[in-house]
C-alpha positions as CSV (number, residue, x, y, z in Angstrom):
1,M,149.4,116.0,156.8
2,K,145.7,117.6,157.5
3,S,146.4,119.7,154.4
4,Y,147.1,117.0,152.4
5,L,143.8,115.2,154.3
6,K,141.8,118.0,153.0
7,E,142.8,118.4,149.3
8,A,141.8,114.6,148.7
9,V,138.7,115.1,150.0
10,V,138.2,117.3,147.5
11,I,139.2,116.0,145.1
12,A,136.9,113.3,145.6
13,L,134.1,115.1,145.8
14,A,134.6,116.9,142.7
15,I,135.2,113.8,140.1
16,V,131.8,112.3,142.0
17,S,130.0,115.6,141.6
18,L,131.4,115.0,137.6
19,G,130.5,111.6,137.6
20,F,127.0,112.5,139.0
21,F,126.7,115.9,136.6
22,G,127.7,113.4,133.3
23,Y,125.1,110.8,134.3
24,C,122.1,113.7,134.5
25,A,123.6,114.7,131.2
26,V,123.6,111.0,129.5
27,K,120.1,110.7,131.0
28,D,118.4,114.1,129.8
29,S,120.1,113.2,126.3
30,A,117.9,109.7,126.7
31,E,115.1,111.4,127.7
32,R,115.2,113.6,125.3
33,E,115.6,111.1,122.0
34,R,112.2,110.8,120.4
35,L,111.0,107.8,117.9
36,V,108.4,106.7,115.6
37,E,108.8,103.1,114.9
38,V,106.2,102.4,111.2
39,R,106.0,99.2,109.2
40,G,106.0,99.6,105.3
41,L,104.3,96.7,103.0
42,S,104.3,95.6,99.5
43,T,102.6,93.4,97.9
44,R,102.5,91.6,94.4
45,V,99.5,89.5,92.3
46,V,101.5,86.9,90.0
47,D,101.4,84.0,87.5
48,A,103.0,81.2,88.7
49,N,105.9,79.9,86.4
50,R,107.0,76.0,87.4
51,S,104.1,73.4,88.7
52,V,104.3,69.6,89.8
53,W,102.0,67.7,89.2
54,N,102.3,64.0,90.2
55,I,99.8,61.3,89.0
56,S,99.6,57.5,90.9
57,L,98.5,54.8,89.6
58,G,97.4,51.6,90.6
59,Y,95.7,47.9,91.0
60,S,94.7,45.7,93.6
61,G,93.5,42.7,94.0
62,L,93.8,38.7,94.7
63,K,94.4,38.0,91.0
64,D,98.7,37.1,90.0
65,G,100.7,40.1,91.3
66,W,103.3,40.1,88.2
67,S,100.0,40.1,85.5
68,M,99.0,43.5,87.2
69,Y,102.7,44.6,87.2
70,D,102.8,44.5,83.8
71,T,99.7,45.8,83.1
72,L,100.5,48.3,85.1
73,E,103.2,49.2,83.2
74,N,102.0,49.1,79.8
75,K,99.5,51.5,81.0
76,T,101.9,54.0,82.6
77,N,103.3,54.1,78.9
78,Q,100.2,54.6,77.8
79,L,99.5,57.8,80.0
80,K,103.0,58.8,79.1
81,S,102.1,58.8,75.2
82,F,98.9,60.7,76.0
83,L,101.0,63.3,78.1
84,V,103.0,63.8,75.2
85,S,100.0,64.1,72.8
86,A,99.0,66.9,74.9
87,G,102.1,69.2,74.4
88,F,104.5,67.9,76.9
89,K,108.0,67.2,76.3
90,E,109.7,63.6,77.7
91,E,111.8,65.2,79.4
92,E,109.3,66.8,81.5
93,L,107.6,64.0,82.1
94,N,109.7,61.8,84.9
95,L,108.7,58.0,85.6
96,T,108.6,55.9,88.5
97,P,108.4,52.6,87.7
98,P,105.9,50.1,89.5
99,S,106.4,48.5,92.4
100,I,104.6,45.5,93.5
101,Q,103.4,44.7,96.9
102,E,102.2,41.8,98.5
103,Y,100.0,41.1,101.7
104,T,97.8,37.8,102.9
105,E,94.0,38.2,104.1
106,Y,93.1,36.4,107.0
107,Y,89.0,35.0,107.1
108,D,87.1,33.4,109.6
109,D,87.5,29.6,108.5
110,D,91.2,30.3,108.3
111,K,91.8,30.5,105.1
112,R,94.6,33.1,103.8
113,E,94.7,34.7,100.3
114,K,97.5,36.6,99.1
115,F,96.9,40.1,98.2
116,Y,98.7,42.3,95.8
117,R,99.1,45.8,95.0
118,T,100.7,47.7,91.8
119,T,101.5,50.8,92.1
120,A,103.2,53.5,89.4
121,E,103.8,57.3,89.5
122,I,104.4,60.2,86.1
123,T,105.7,63.5,87.7
124,V,104.9,66.2,85.8
125,I,107.6,69.2,86.0
126,S,106.8,72.2,83.6
127,R,106.4,75.8,83.4
128,N,103.9,75.9,81.0
129,I,101.5,76.0,83.6
130,D,98.0,77.1,80.4
131,L,99.3,73.5,79.3
132,V,98.9,71.8,83.3
133,R,95.3,73.3,83.3
134,K,93.9,72.3,80.3
135,T,95.5,68.9,80.3
136,I,93.9,68.2,84.1
137,A,91.0,69.4,82.5
138,R,90.7,66.2,80.0
139,Q,91.0,63.6,83.0
140,S,87.3,61.9,81.1
141,E,89.8,60.9,77.8
142,V,92.4,59.3,80.3
143,L,89.6,57.2,82.4
144,K,88.4,56.1,78.6
145,L,91.7,54.9,77.8
146,D,91.2,52.3,80.8
147,I,93.9,53.9,82.8
148,P,94.5,53.2,86.8
149,I,94.3,56.5,88.0
150,D,93.3,57.9,91.3
151,C,91.0,60.5,90.4
152,H,91.2,62.4,93.0
153,D,95.4,63.0,92.8
154,W,94.5,63.6,88.6
155,Q,93.3,66.9,89.8
156,N,94.8,67.9,93.5
157,R,98.4,66.3,93.5
158,V,99.5,69.5,91.5
159,S,101.4,72.4,93.0
160,Y,102.6,76.1,91.8
161,D,105.2,77.8,92.4
162,Y,106.7,81.1,91.5
163,T,110.5,81.0,90.8
164,K,111.4,84.4,89.8
165,L,111.0,86.3,93.7
166,G,114.4,88.0,92.7
167,A,113.4,89.6,90.4
168,L,110.5,91.7,92.4
169,K,112.6,92.2,95.5
170,P,114.4,95.6,94.7
171,E,111.7,97.1,93.7
172,M,109.4,95.7,96.5
173,I,111.4,97.0,99.5
174,E,112.1,100.2,97.4
175,E,108.2,100.4,98.1
176,A,107.8,98.8,100.9
177,T,110.2,101.5,102.4
178,K,108.6,104.7,100.7
179,N,105.3,103.4,102.3
180,A,106.5,103.5,105.9
181,R,108.0,106.6,105.3
182,S,104.6,108.1,104.4
183,V,103.4,107.1,107.5
184,A,106.3,108.3,109.4
185,L,106.0,111.7,107.6
186,K,101.8,111.3,108.9
187,F,102.5,110.7,112.3
188,A,105.3,113.6,112.3
189,N,103.2,116.0,111.2
190,D,99.8,115.1,113.3
191,S,102.1,115.1,116.9
192,G,103.6,118.8,115.3
193,S,107.1,117.4,115.0
194,K,109.1,116.8,112.0
195,L,110.6,113.4,110.7
196,G,114.8,112.9,110.8
197,K,116.9,110.6,109.9
198,I,116.2,106.3,110.3
199,K,117.8,104.8,113.7
200,R,117.1,101.0,112.2
201,A,115.4,99.5,109.3
202,S,115.3,95.6,108.8
203,Q,113.7,94.0,105.8
204,G,110.6,91.6,106.5
205,Y,110.9,87.8,105.1
206,F,109.0,88.2,102.0
207,T,106.4,85.2,101.7
208,V,104.7,83.8,98.9
209,D,101.3,82.5,98.9
210,D,98.5,80.9,97.0
211,L,96.0,83.6,95.9
212,D,93.3,82.0,97.2
213,N,91.6,78.5,97.1
214,N,90.2,78.4,93.7
215,T,93.3,80.1,91.9
216,P,96.4,78.1,93.8
217,F,98.0,79.4,89.9
218,K,98.9,82.8,90.9
219,K,100.8,83.9,94.0
220,K,100.6,86.5,96.2
221,V,103.7,88.2,96.8
222,R,104.4,90.0,100.1
223,V,106.8,92.0,101.8
224,V,106.8,94.4,105.3
225,T,109.7,96.4,106.2
226,N,110.0,97.9,109.8
227,V,111.3,101.4,110.0
228,E,112.7,103.7,113.2
229,Y,112.6,107.8,112.3
230,Y,114.4,110.7,115.0
231,L,111.5,113.0,115.5
232,Q,112.3,116.3,115.4
233,D,110.8,119.3,117.5
């Protein structure tokens, strides 16, 4: 019985020892793993290739609302004709029919009057960015036609987009990855190490922003990649 007990104790000690040395080996391996994490950047400046331009028209006043409605409808068609003559295609112009709203104005002497507001909108969706910009510059011609446009909206309610990001992605990702490797190589050389294989890599989000406030029709495309390399002695 004592012989069996001794054997059991010896085996238990052996198992504990193996477990200890195995843990130490894993720990030592983890401590010896040297890594460097770097980022690579790629940017492009591109021209926008799609625009959405919203033009608001409207009348307001105390006179008969339906007469204002009819007048606005005529002026909206007149503006549409102007845009077509400027070079836009019919299918690029989307008209929102005039709408009319009725309000009641109250005065101190308990007098009440009806107040009307009629509005309409033309949305220009075009890939001809130059034509959009040239037409915006012709605001004075539209005002001379007595078309009731919101002057602030005429210039500022236009957005420019870039829709060909898919074509840029492969080249930009490749460039960002190369830039990341260049940074990692410099770090490895400065630290007296050699650059090993990639442990992990992740592609950042692509962002498309206006180049600046004055040129919203030019876009800055940007992507950042994160790459983690092994370092070797």
